[in-house]
C-alpha positions as CSV (number, residue, x, y, z in Angstrom):
1,X,0.2,0.3,-0.1
2,X,1.1,3.4,-1.6
3,X,2.3,5.5,2.2
4,X,1.5,9.1,1.5
5,X,3.4,11.8,3.9
6,X,2.6,15.4,4.6
7,X,5.4,17.0,5.7
8,X,4.6,20.0,7.9
9,X,7.2,22.8,9.6
10,X,6.7,24.6,12.5
11,X,6.8,28.9,13.0
12,X,8.5,31.0,10.7
13,X,8.9,27.8,7.7
14,X,7.4,26.9,4.5
15,X,7.8,23.3,3.4
16,X,11.3,24.4,1.4
17,X,13.0,23.5,5.0
18,X,12.1,19.8,4.7
19,X,14.2,19.3,1.2
20,X,16.7,17.1,2.7
21,X,13.9,14.9,4.2
22,X,11.7,14.7,1.8
23,X,14.5,13.6,-0.5
24,X,15.4,10.6,1.5
25,X,11.8,9.6,1.8
26,X,11.2,9.8,-1.9
27,X,14.2,7.4,-2.4
28,X,12.5,5.1,0.1
29,X,9.3,4.9,-2.1
30,X,7.1,7.5,0.2
31,X,5.0,9.5,-1.4
32,X,6.1,12.8,-0.4
33,X,4.1,16.3,-0.1
34,X,5.9,19.4,1.7
35,X,3.0,21.7,3.1
36,X,3.5,25.5,3.6
37,X,0.5,26.5,5.4
38,X,-1.7,29.2,4.8
39,X,-0.2,32.2,5.8
40,X,3.7,30.9,5.2
41,X,4.2,31.9,2.1
42,X,6.4,35.1,2.2
43,X,3.2,36.6,-0.2
44,X,0.4,35.9,2.0
45,X,-2.1,38.1,3.8
46,X,-1.2,36.8,7.0
47,X,-3.8,39.3,8.8
48,X,-6.6,37.1,8.6
49,X,-5.2,33.7,9.2
50,X,-6.4,31.2,11.8
51,X,-5.8,27.7,13.1
52,X,-8.6,26.2,12.0
53,X,-7.5,27.8,8.3
54,X,-4.3,25.7,9.1
55,X,-5.7,22.6,9.9
56,X,-8.4,22.5,7.4
57,X,-5.6,22.9,4.8
58,X,-3.9,19.9,6.7
59,X,-7.3,17.9,5.5
60,X,-7.4,19.4,2.1
61,X,-3.9,18.0,2.2
62,X,-4.5,14.8,3.0
63,X,-7.7,14.7,0.8
64,X,-5.6,15.3,-2.2
65,X,-3.2,12.7,-1.3
66,X,-4.1,10.1,-2.9
67,X,-4.9,6.5,-2.9
68,X,-3.3,5.0,0.1
69,X,-2.8,5.7,3.9
70,X,-2.0,9.2,4.4
71,X,0.6,9.7,7.6
72,X,0.8,13.2,8.6
73,X,4.2,14.6,10.3
74,X,4.1,17.9,12.5
75,X,7.2,20.0,13.6
76,X,7.3,22.3,16.4
77,X,4.6,24.7,16.2
78,X,2.9,22.8,13.8
79,X,1.7,20.3,16.4
80,X,-1.5,23.1,16.9
81,X,-3.2,22.6,13.2
82,X,-1.9,19.1,13.5
83,X,-3.9,18.5,17.0
84,X,-6.8,20.4,15.6
85,X,-7.2,18.4,12.3
86,X,-6.8,14.7,13.9
87,X,-10.2,16.9,16.0
88,X,-11.8,17.8,12.6
89,X,-11.4,14.3,11.6
90,X,-10.0,11.7,13.6
91,X,-9.9,9.4,10.0
92,X,-7.8,11.7,8.0
93,X,-4.3,10.2,9.2
94,X,-3.3,6.6,9.7
95,X,-0.8,8.3,12.2
96,X,0.7,11.2,13.1
97,X,4.6,12.0,14.1
98,X,5.5,14.8,15.9
99,X,9.0,15.8,15.9
100,X,10.4,17.8,18.6
101,X,6.8,18.6,19.9
102,X,3.5,16.9,21.3
103,X,-0.2,16.8,20.5
104,X,-1.3,20.0,22.4
105,X,-4.5,19.6,24.9
106,X,-7.7,22.1,24.6
107,X,-7.3,25.7,25.3
108,X,-3.6,25.9,25.0
109,X,-2.2,28.9,23.2
110,X,1.7,28.4,21.9
111,X,2.6,32.4,22.5
112,X,-0.3,33.6,25.7
113,X,1.5,37.0,26.0
114,X,1.0,38.3,22.3
115,X,0.3,41.4,21.7
116,X,-3.3,41.8,20.7
117,X,-2.7,44.5,18.2
118,X,-0.1,42.3,16.4
119,X,-0.8,41.1,12.9
120,X,2.2,38.5,12.4
121,X,5.2,37.8,14.5
122,X,8.6,37.7,12.9
123,X,11.8,35.2,13.8
124,X,13.0,36.0,16.7
125,X,16.7,36.4,17.6
126,X,19.0,33.8,18.5
127,X,19.3,34.6,21.9
128,X,15.5,34.7,22.3
129,X,14.7,32.1,20.9
130,X,16.8,29.8,22.5
131,X,15.9,31.2,25.7
132,X,12.1,30.0,25.4
133,X,13.7,26.6,25.1
134,X,14.6,26.3,21.2
135,X,17.9,24.3,20.7
136,X,20.1,25.4,18.0
137,X,22.6,22.6,18.2
138,X,24.0,21.6,15.1
139,X,23.1,23.9,12.9
140,X,26.1,25.5,11.7
141,X,26.4,29.2,10.2
142,X,24.8,28.5,6.6
143,X,21.8,26.9,8.4
144,X,21.1,29.6,10.6
145,X,21.7,32.1,7.6
146,X,19.1,30.1,5.7
147,X,16.5,30.1,8.4
148,X,17.0,34.0,9.0
149,X,16.7,34.8,5.3
150,X,13.8,32.7,4.1
151,X,11.5,32.5,7.9
152,X,8.2,34.4,7.1
153,X,6.5,35.7,9.9
154,X,3.6,33.6,12.0
155,X,-0.1,34.8,11.6
156,X,-0.6,36.3,15.1
157,X,-4.1,34.4,15.0
158,X,-2.3,31.1,14.9
159,X,0.7,32.0,17.2
160,X,-2.2,33.8,19.5
161,X,-4.8,31.7,18.6
162,X,-6.8,29.2,21.6
163,X,-6.9,25.5,20.5
164,X,-10.6,24.3,20.5
165,X,-10.8,20.7,20.7
166,X,-14.0,18.8,20.5
167,X,-13.6,15.2,19.5
168,X,-11.5,12.6,21.8
169,X,-11.6,10.5,19.2
170,X,-8.8,12.2,17.6
171,X,-6.5,10.5,21.0
172,X,-7.1,7.0,19.0
173,X,-4.7,8.3,15.9
174,X,-1.5,6.5,16.2
175,X,1.0,9.1,17.4
176,X,4.9,9.1,17.0
177,X,6.7,11.1,19.5
178,X,10.5,12.3,17.9
179,X,12.2,13.6,21.1
180,X,14.8,16.0,19.8
181,X,15.7,18.8,22.5
182,X,14.6,16.8,25.2
183,X,15.1,12.7,25.7
184,X,12.2,10.9,25.8
185,X,12.2,9.9,29.7
186,X,12.0,13.6,30.2
187,X,9.2,14.1,28.0
188,X,7.6,11.2,29.7
189,X,7.9,12.9,32.8
190,X,6.2,16.3,31.7
191,X,3.5,13.6,30.6
192,X,3.5,12.0,33.8
193,X,3.9,15.5,35.8
194,X,0.8,17.6,33.8
195,X,3.5,19.8,32.3
196,X,1.1,21.8,29.3
197,X,3.4,20.5,26.7
198,X,2.6,17.0,27.7
199,X,-0.8,16.9,29.1
200,X,-2.2,15.6,25.8
201,X,-0.3,12.5,26.1
202,X,-1.8,11.1,29.3
203,X,-4.8,10.4,26.6
204,X,-2.6,8.7,23.9
205,X,-1.0,5.8,24.0
206,X,2.2,7.2,22.0
207,X,5.3,5.3,20.6
208,X,8.8,7.6,21.7
209,X,11.6,7.6,19.5
210,X,15.0,9.8,20.5
211,X,16.9,11.6,18.2
212,X,19.3,13.6,20.0
213,X,20.0,17.0,18.4
214,X,18.6,20.6,18.2
215,X,15.1,21.7,17.8
216,X,15.5,21.8,13.9
217,X,16.3,18.0,13.1
218,X,15.5,18.2,9.4
219,X,18.4,20.7,8.9
220,X,20.6,19.1,12.1
221,X,20.2,15.1,11.3
222,X,18.1,14.9,8.5
223,X,19.1,11.5,7.2
224,X,18.5,9.9,10.8
225,X,15.0,11.8,11.3
226,X,13.9,10.5,7.4
227,X,14.8,7.0,8.6
228,X,12.5,7.1,12.0
229,X,10.0,8.7,10.0
230,X,10.1,6.4,7.4
231,X,9.4,3.3,9.8
232,X,7.4,4.9,12.0
233,X,4.8,5.8,8.8
234,X,4.9,2.2,7.4
235,X,4.4,0.5,10.5
């Protein structure tokens, strides 16, 4: 059976961020679509793009993926629209793979203190980004330059939007957590202690896979990440 893999990058990134991983997966025989979410193309109007818009774009991408099983891969901030997409249609995906992130709980807001007058959130400086827990380990100057030059601001309604979930059937979607910035034992500890970033994992029988590196493994360890995605997607 054909495996269709949707690769969704986190904040400030378009589908281009997955180029190396996508090429590797295609060589393995997977059908790959790297998704640029609404509002994340430089030419997009970001003023009114919402989490719902992005979630429905993922469902549309799944509908257009063709015959076979469709697996959703969500990195970092893409966890919010990915979680919402599984809530809107739990049958859309055969599996969801979260890369250095996790499904999010009802009511969660990624940027809680966002200025209410903001329309978009640009890429912060490196010091602010790392202070917020986003490890740059494994990224050389070329990768950092590419990131800065190609980054696109995140729509404010996405960054500051509250996740509204209604369908507990989403918890039945097979799930894999790729642990990069934090090892799997730490992620499971956050789950067990009720940390907001691990809270939703209490209701999911997830697989945990370690890939020690920074927060952007598609650049720091693309071959290793592709192998993990391929293996999990074809279970």
